[in-house]
C-alpha positions in Angstrom: 0.0 0.0 0.0 2.9 2.4 0.7 4.2 2.0 -2.9 0.7 2.8 -4.2 0.4 6.0 -2.1 3.9 7.2 -3.2 3.1 6.4 -6.9 -0.1 8.5 -6.6 1.7 11.4 -5.0 4.5 11.3 -7.6 2.0 11.2 -10.5 0.0 14.1 -9.2 3.2 16.1 -8.5 4.3 16.2 -12.2 1.4 18.3 -13.5 1.3 20.4 -10.4 5.0 21.1 -10.6 4.6 22.5 -14.1 1.6 24.5 -13.0 3.8 26.0 -10.3 6.4 26.8 -12.9 3.8 28.7 -14.9 2.6 30.5 -11.8 6.2 31.5 -10.8 6.9 32.7 -14.5 9.7 30.1 -14.8 10.8 29.0 -18.3 9.0 25.7 -19.1 11.7 24.4 -21.5 14.5 25.0 -19.0 12.5 23.1 -16.4 11.7 20.3 -18.8 15.4 19.9 -19.7 16.4 19.6 -16.0 13.5 17.1 -15.5 14.8 14.8 -18.2 18.4 15.1 -17.2 17.5 14.1 -13.7 15.3 11.2 -14.7 17.8 9.9 -17.2 20.7 10.3 -14.8 19.0 8.5 -12.0 17.8 5.6 -14.2 21.2 5.3 -15.9 23.0 5.2 -12.6 20.7 2.5 -11.3 21.1 0.5 -14.5 24.9 0.8 -14.4 25.0 -0.3 -10.8 23.0 -3.4 -11.6 25.1 -4.1 -14.7 28.2 -3.9 -12.6 26.7 -6.2 -10.0 25.8 -8.7 -12.8 22.0 -8.2 -12.1 21.3 -6.6 -15.5 22.3 -7.3 -19.1 22.3 -5.1 -22.2 19.1 -4.9 -24.1 18.0 -8.1 -25.9 14.7 -7.2 -27.6 14.8 -6.1 -31.2 11.9 -3.7 -30.7 13.4 -2.1 -27.5 15.6 0.6 -29.1 13.2 1.9 -31.8 10.3 1.9 -29.3 12.3 3.8 -26.7 13.3 6.4 -29.3 9.7 6.8 -30.3 8.6 7.0 -26.7 11.2 9.6 -25.9 9.9 11.8 -28.7 6.2 11.4 -27.8 6.9 11.8 -24.0 8.4 15.2 -24.8 5.6 16.2 -27.1 3.1 15.2 -24.4 5.0 17.1 -21.7 5.1 20.3 -23.8 1.4 20.0 -24.5 0.7 19.4 -20.8 2.5 22.7 -20.0 0.6 24.6 -22.7 -2.7 23.0 -21.6 -2.1 23.9 -17.9 -1.5 27.6 -19.0 -4.7 27.7 -21.1 -7.1 25.4 -19.3 -5.7 24.7 -15.8 -4.3 21.6 -14.2 -7.6 19.9 -13.5 -8.8 19.8 -17.2 -5.2 18.9 -18.3 -5.0 15.9 -16.0 -8.4 14.6 -17.0 -7.6 14.7 -20.7 -4.2 13.3 -20.2 -5.4 10.4 -18.0 -8.3 9.5 -20.3 -5.8 8.8 -23.1 -5.7 5.3 -21.7 -8.5 4.6 -24.1 -6.0 4.4 -27.0 -4.1 1.2 -25.8 -7.4 -0.4 -24.9 -8.7 0.1 -28.5 -5.4 -1.2 -29.9 -5.5 -4.2 -27.7 -9.1 -5.0 -28.8 -8.7 -4.5 -32.6 -5.0 -5.5 -33.2 -4.2 -7.9 -30.4 -7.7 -9.5 -30.3 -8.1 -8.9 -26.6 -11.7 -9.8 -25.5 -13.9 -6.7 -24.9 -17.1 -7.3 -23.1 -20.1 -4.9 -22.7 -18.6 -3.4 -19.5 -15.3 -2.4 -21.3 -17.3 -0.8 -24.2 -19.3 1.1 -21.6 -16.1 2.5 -20.1 -14.9 3.6 -23.5 -18.3 5.3 -24.2 -18.1 7.1 -20.8 -14.6 8.3 -21.5 -15.7 9.8 -24.9 -18.8 11.3 -23.3 -16.8 13.0 -20.6 -14.8 14.8 -23.3 -17.9 15.9 -25.1 -19.6 17.1 -21.8 -16.5 19.0 -20.8 -16.3 20.9 -24.1 -20.1 21.4 -24.6 -21.0 25.1 -25.1 -24.4 24.8 -26.9 -22.5 22.5 -29.3 -19.2 20.7 -29.4 -16.4 23.3 -29.4 -13.2 21.4 -28.7 -10.3 23.1 -27.1 -7.4 22.4 -29.5 -4.6 21.9 -27.0 -6.6 19.5 -24.8 -7.5 17.3 -27.7 -3.9 17.4 -28.9 -2.8 16.3 -25.5 -5.4 13.5 -25.5 -4.0 12.2 -28.8 -0.3 12.6 -27.7 -1.0 11.0 -24.4 -2.7 8.1 -26.1 0.5 7.4 -28.1 2.5 7.7 -24.9 0.3 5.1 -23.2 0.4 3.0 -26.3 4.2 2.9 -26.2 4.1 1.6 -22.7 1.6 -1.0 -23.6 3.7 -2.1 -26.6 6.8 -2.4 -24.5 4.9 -4.7 -22.1 3.7 -6.9 -25.0 6.7 -6.9 -27.3 9.9 -6.4 -25.2 11.6 -8.5 -22.6 10.9 -7.1 -19.1 14.6 -7.2 -18.2 15.1 -4.4 -20.9 13.1 -2.0 -18.8 16.0 -0.2 -17.0 17.8 0.4 -20.3 14.5 1.3 -22.0 13.7 4.0 -19.4 17.2 5.4 -19.7 17.0 5.7 -23.4 13.4 7.2 -23.3 14.4 10.0 -20.9 17.8 10.5 -22.7 16.1 10.9 -26.1 13.6 13.4 -24.7 16.4 15.3 -22.9 18.6 15.5 -26.0 15.7 16.9 -28.1 14.9 19.4 -25.4 18.6 20.5 -25.3 18.5 21.0 -29.1 15.4 23.1 -28.8 17.1 25.3 -26.1 20.2 25.7 -28.2 18.2 26.7 -31.2 16.2 29.2 -29.1 19.4 30.6 -27.6 18.2 31.3 -24.1 17.1 32.4 -21.6 19.7 31.1 -19.1 18.6 28.5 -16.6 17.9 30.0 -13.2 18.4 28.5 -9.8 14.7 28.1 -9.2 14.3 26.3 -12.5 17.1 23.9 -11.6 15.5 23.0 -8.3 12.0 22.6 -9.7 13.4 20.6 -12.7 15.3 18.3 -10.4 12.2 17.7 -8.2 10.0 17.0 -11.3 12.6 14.7 -12.7 12.6 12.7 -9.5 8.8 12.4 -9.2 8.6 11.6 -13.0 10.9 8.6 -12.5 9.4 7.8 -9.2 5.9 7.6 -10.6 7.0 4.8 -13.0 9.2 3.0 -10.4 6.7 2.9 -7.6 3.8 1.9 -9.8 5.9 -1.1 -10.8 6.6 -1.9 -7.1 2.9 -1.5 -6.3 2.0 -4.0 -9.1 4.3 -6.5 -7.5 2.3 -6.4 -4.3 -1.3 -5.6 -5.4 -3.5 -6.8 -8.3 -3.6 -4.6 -11.5 -7.4 -4.1 -11.0 -6.6 -2.3 -7.8 -3.4 -0.4 -8.7 -4.4 1.2 -12.1 -7.9 2.6 -11.3 -6.7 3.7 -7.8 -3.7 5.6 -9.2 -5.6 7.2 -12.1 -8.7 8.3 -10.2 -6.6 9.5 -7.2 -4.4 11.6 -9.4 -7.4 13.2 -11.1 -9.0 14.0 -7.8 -5.8 15.3 -6.2 -5.0 17.5 -9.1 -8.5 18.9 -9.3 -8.6 19.7 -5.6 -5.1 21.3 -5.8 -6.1 23.2 -8.9 -9.2 24.7 -7.2 -7.3 25.5 -4.0 -4.0 26.8 -5.2 -4.2 27.6 -8.9 -7.6 29.4 -9.3 -9.4 26.6 -11.2 -13.1 27.2 -11.4 -15.3 24.1 -12.2 -18.7 24.7 -13.6 -21.5 22.1 -13.2 -20.7 20.5 -16.6 -17.1 20.2 -15.6 -18.0 18.4 -12.4 -20.3 16.0 -14.4 -17.5 15.4 -16.9 -15.0 14.7 -14.1 -17.4 12.2 -12.6 -17.9 10.5 -15.9 -14.1 10.4 -16.4 -13.5 8.8 -13.0 -16.3 6.2 -13.7 -14.8 5.5 -17.1 -11.3 4.8 -15.7 -12.7 2.5 -13.0 -14.8 0.5 -15.5 -12.0 0.2 -18.0 -9.8 -1.4 -15.3 -12.4 -3.9 -14.0 
């Protein structure tokens, strides 16, 4: 249970950290770079220590490297969209759309990997789509572009994780995570060099280091929780708890204002996540 609680806190802290960066007028790209440097450095150090102790081996799966490179790119795209969405729509809406992207790997599993989908799972998918429609309803469907872009990008990010679990040896995971964060960090550095500034401030360094730690911790402690608790408990608990925590923090600390339709959409989103993980 402790691993589950820490995974929830780490997951919620990522979006809230970038919301804080926006509130403090910090440069998001600088913070993003420090985040990826930290996550890559910590995961690489752990991988190297296990390699030295003979507990890990170099990657063995043929799909591991190309999938990691793709995931690194889509992780960065997703993170940049999260930052933009937080600035435009607030952390609550951003978290909801990002978390509902889990619909993508579910559909891929059904149509491409022939995973059985009963009536309950289809109900969960329908509720997820309905929550997006309700959230954006203004006398008609007027979709907020950045939120929908985040939903699609987040879907590909979730899909990359799902494909790793299906197609790659699990012993490749330390190397895979190092390459994912390293790829995202290199692209971020290239964007900063092309932009030529501004210089990284001390506050950006501290916040970037903190976000990098919780970013890596979110994945690590989720895996640890899965080793002690059933998937049907871990996944819905983490997702729903992060949505609720981020929403509460957004209202209390970041000035989010939820209308009645937003509350209904959030309720539908939480129900969809629970149903999809039954």
